[in-house]
N, C-alpha and C positions, 0 to 999 in steps of 0.2 A: 220773734223767727224772722221776721223782714230784715233786721239788723243783721241776724246772722248768715243769712243768704247773701246779703249784700257784701258782708265781710269775706264771705267763703269767694264771692266772685271776684273781688277786688284782688285777693291773694292769688286765684288762679290766673288772672291776666297779667298780674306781676311777674309770676313764676314763668309763664309763657313768653313774656318779653323778655326776660333776662336769657332764657335759653335761646331765643330766636337772635340775640345780638350776639356777634361772635367775640369771644374772649380773645382769641388770637387766630389770625388767619393761618389755615393749613398750608403747608407747603405742598405745591403741585410738581409734577415731573413731565418732562417732554422728552422725547427721542430725537436727536439730531444725526444728520447724515451728511458727509462730505464725500462728494463723488470726484474722484480722481485727484492728482496733485495739482491741477490747474485750477480747482474751484476755489473760488474767493470766500464764498460765504457756505455755511452750513445750512440745508434745509431742514425743516421739521417734518417728521414722518408721524403719520397718524394723528392722534388728537392728544390732549393733555390727560394726564392721568393722575389720581388721587392719592396712591401709593407707588413707591418704588417697586414692589412687587408686581403691581399691573404693569408698569413700564418694562420692566425684565420680561415678562411673558409676552408682551407686544412685540419686543424687540427680538425675541427668540422665533416668535411666528413671521415676522418680517424677514428674517433670515433664511427661513425655510424656503423661500420663493427663488433663491440663488443656488446653483450647482455646488459651490464652494464658498464656505463661510467658516469663521471660528471666534475665539475669543482671545485677546491678548491681555492676561491679567496684571502684566507690568505696566501697561499702558491704561488699564482699565477700559478698554474699547473693544467693540465688536468690528470684525471685518468681514467683508464679501468680494467677490470677484465676478464681474459679467463680461460682456462683450466691451463694455463701456472702460472697462479697468477696474482698479482697485476702489472700493468704497469703505468709509470708515464711520461706525456708528458708536453713539455714546447716550448715556442718559445725564440729563441736567436738571437740576431744581429750578423751579421757578419761585423767586422770592417777591 
């Protein structure tokens, strides 16, 4: 019986170790925002998201804080306008 339990324990820890080690790192997503035409660098908005759908929901929530906003499907970015001018936002993958 003791050998059987030891064997089970070894298999249990081996399976646990295999599932803990990543086979492939998952792609993360972030939202970038460019404020005005004079801005040199895009700033990250919010935090990083594990799926594109989460990032999309976050960008829509972010845009609701502006009076005027929309989506440009041709350029695949979202825009917003405020007192500082035009802002462009897009979702970027992190590899």
